[in-house]
N, C-alpha and C positions, 0 to 999 in steps of 0.2 A: 464074351461075345456068343451069341447063337450062331449058327450056319444061315437063318435068316438075314441076320444081321450083317453076317459078313457078306453074303449073296448081295443083299440090297450097297452095301458098301461099295461092291469093285463095278457094281452099275452103273451108280454115278461116278464111281472115275470114270470109266470109261465113258458116259457123257462130257464129261468134261471135257476129258483130253480129244475128242473130237473136235472141240470147241461148241458142245450144245447150250453148257450150262455159264452163265459170265462168270467171273470170281469173285465179285459184289453178292451174288444171287444170294439173300440172306436164307433161304429155305436149304437149298443145293448146294450153297456153295462154299467157298473157304470157312466162314465160321462155321458149317456145318458139321464141317470133317472133324472140327474141336473135338479131344478128347480131356477127360479132366480128374484126377486124383488127387485135389486139394490144390489143385495148381492146373491150368489148361497148356496142353500143346499138340502136338500134329507128327504124323506118321509122314516122313518123306517119303514113301512112295506114293501116297495120296496128292502130296504137293506136287510131286515130279507132273503125275498124270492132270492135272488142273494145269498148268500150263507147257501142256503141249506136249511132253515125250514120255516116249514108248513106256519107259519104266523107271526103277531108280536107276540101271547102271549107268545110261549115259547121264543121267542128272545128278551122278555122283560128282562130279569136279565141280560143280556148281557149291555144293554141300561144304567140302574138302575146302574150296575159298572160305566160306562162310566159317569154319573151324581154323584156319592161318586168323582171320579178321578177331575173331574172340581171341585167340594167343597173343597176338600180338599188341590187343589192347589188357589185356591182363585180365579179361573177363573168365571167372570159372566156364572152363569147358564143359565138364558135365552136366553142370547143369542148366544148360540149354542146350545142348547135342548129346546125347545117350543112343548109344548102341543098345538092340531090343531084337531079338527075334517074336516076329509075329506068326499066329496061327491063321490061313487063309486056304476053303477050300481042304481042309485035312492036313494041308500043307506046310512046313516049319521052314520059316524063309526070313535073310537076315534083315532088318531095317534098322531106323534111327528114330528117335521121338526129336523132336525139335519145337521148341517155346518160339512163343510167335516172334521175337526179336530173332531166334535164330533163324527162325522162317523170311523176316524180312531179310536180315543177312545174305541168305540165300537164293532169295529174288530176286536183290541188285546184282549177283555174282550169276545169274542165267543168262540163257541163249536171248539176247537183245531182238533176235531176228524173227522170235516167234510173237506171235499178234498178245499171244496169251500173257505172256510174260509181261510185253510192256503195260497192258493193263492191269497184274498184277501189282508191279510198279506206283501205276496211278491210284490203283486201292490203298497200298500201304502209305502214301502221301496226302492223302484223304484222311486217314487217319490217324493220322499224325498232326492233322489242323489243327486239333487243342493247344499243341506245342511245336507248331510250326517252325518254330525256332532253332531248335533244336535239332528239327529232319536232317537227312542229308540223303542224297543220292545215289546210283549209282557211279556214276563217276570216281565220287568222293571213297567211299568202298572200297572201289579199284583199289584209289591212289593209296590206302592203308595198310593194304594187301602187299601191296609193288613195293611201298615204301619199307616193308619190316624183309624183305626179299633183296630190296638193294644194301640194306644194310648187315645182313647174313652174306650178303657174297662179297661186301667190300671187305666183310674181317678174312672170308678166305681167299680172296684177291693179296690182301696184303701179307700172309702166312707165305703165301706162295712169294712173293718178291721178296720176302727176306732171307727167304730158303734159297734163292735163287740170286744171293749176294749184291741187291739192291743198295747203294748207296746212300742215295739221297730221294727217300718216296715221296719225298712233295714234288720231287721233278716228275717223277716218273708218273705220281697222277694227274700233273697237270700234262704232262703229253697228250694221258688217252683224249684230257679235253680239247686240247690243241686239234688232234684230229677229228673231232666228233664237232666241233663249235669254229674251226680255224681260231679259235686263240687262245690261251689258257683262260683258268679259273675266276683269276681277281678280273681280269679286263672282261671276262663274261659276265660276271656279278655285276659290276660297271654297265656297261651295256645294257642289261638287264632292267638295270633301275634297282640292283638290291646289291650297292654297292656301302648303302650307311648301313647294314642290318649284319646283328652278329650269327646270325639264327644261320644255320646252312639251305644253301643255295636250294637243295635237295626237297626242302620242307616247303618247299611255294611251286616244286613242277605238278605240273597235272598230269593222269595218268599215260598219255602217249608218250610225254618228254620224258618220267619215270621209267615206262617200260622199254624207251628207245636205251636209256641208260644202264638199265640191266642187262642188257644183250650187249653194248660195249664189253660191260666189266666182266658177264660172263666170257665173252668172247675172245677175251683179252689171256685171261686163266688158262682156257684149255689152249688157244695159242705158244702159251708158254709151252707148258705141260707136253702138249706133242710135238714138239721143235726143240725142248731141250733148253728152250735159254737162257743162257746167265750173266749177269754181268749189267752196269747201272745201263750203255747203251744197246745193250740189245732186247732191254727189258722197257726202256722209254719208244727204241723203233717199236718193237709189238702192239703196246697201249695206244702209239699213233698211228699206226695199222686198223688197228680191230676201229680203234675211233672213227678215223677216214669210210670204212665198209660202211658202217652205219649210216652215215651220211649222208652217203651217197645212193644207199637204199635210200633213209627216207624220202628225198630230193625226185628219188624217179618214182616215184609212191606217190605219195601228196604233192611233190610240187615246192612244197615250204621246208625253210631252212630251220634247223633246230635251234637258234639262237633267236628264231621269232616266231616260237610258240612262246603263248602270254604266261604268268605266273599265275597261281592258282590262291587262294586263301593256307593261311598256314596250318598246315598239318595237324601240327598240338590243337588248334580251334575245332578244327573236324573231331580229333579224339574225341574230345569231351566233348561234343556235340551226338557224336554217338554211341557216349556210356550214358546220356543224359538221357537219349533214345532208349536205353536197354532200360532206365531204370523206371522211363515213362509205361511202358511197356508190361515189363514186371507189376507195376501197380493196378493195371488193366486186370492181370489174369490172377493174382494173386487175392486171395479170401482175403478179409479182415481177420484179424483174432481177435478169438469172442472172450468179452473180458470176464475173469474169471470170481464166483461169487463167495464173498467173504462170510462166512458164521455171524450171525450179530450173536455177540456177547450174550451171554444168560446171568452173568451178575452173580454166578454160585464161583468160590472160589477154592 
């Protein structure tokens, strides 16, 4: 890229950062920033400015969440997000290549309080209109990431509980739910109308409820570690106390009891939908293969 091209790109990015250029503008918006070398991609720093961020550094949290979603869905990370150094005004700076799918995940994890982020989310929604049955919004994407974190921290809490001499893990687990929901897991499933399903209740929780349970699990583990708690009774007590604190906090902030939060779509269906979105975006930006020409037989032996 020449110096003039670099300067022009930066000027456009600065315009976008100031809200001058609409995200869907075909001449100076998102599509205009696309790069191509067989497949289409965007620089994360350009996308950050388009969304109203001051630069790449404050935007990295959204990029990292997009990475986490890719890994949770077992979608090849390096095929969608790749670190690359970029030369701007003679200065070599770290950046990332993002596919259209990676841009979508990043936008869905960006700061929704920024008007340009809301505009960009709408853009991707319209872009997916041809396969709208597969499109998933920001809440769905956040659920994927948070559900993955819950699974990881549940495993970590389980290891700590056994190291701390838990005798009945199911009772220990129920204590946490009892503290947060004022009922055990079985009663909670019945209360939420999920008692006839063999699938985990966590797979049907919305992003707010999942995040609350993630906080409960991590704080239970932290309490056990910090206080050196051992034995079944002490562990159950710690789990129930952590759950009760989360419950109290939720009620103080939102005025809503966690058991009254509505269930969401099966997260396995959400995962399937996002994987299909990945395939559809790949088709949009991958050029069709050119069929090879076979030589006509000459008839010579």
